[in-house]
Phi, psi and omega in degrees: 000130180266134181260134178255147178300143176253009178295148181305318182295341183254005185226157172266167178302316180298320177295320179295323176299314179296320180300312180297312182298317180291316184293322185259357184051050185298128182256343177082012179268168176291131188268359186300330180235008181261147175230028182300328180247011180078017185247036185306124179076003184271357182093172181295132180301326179299324180286322180298320184261010178301319178300328176289311180302320181280359177080023183262326181220145177285157179305317182299325179292315180296314180298319180296316179296316182294314182290335180302326179289342183255342183256123179243127183237000000 
């Protein structure tokens, strides 16, 4: 299996939508009581990754910001 870059500069908006949907198995339901993707109470995954889809932030930036709220050091 060949891996393609997921960086914004290497992808189109449509590819980024597919990357997010495939990676997170996005179901499109309200997340307040769902734990299908391990994001219970975190909001819709589509909203969390919208800056990536829109080409504003890389996945690593979003993940770091999101995880910062859960990791206490």
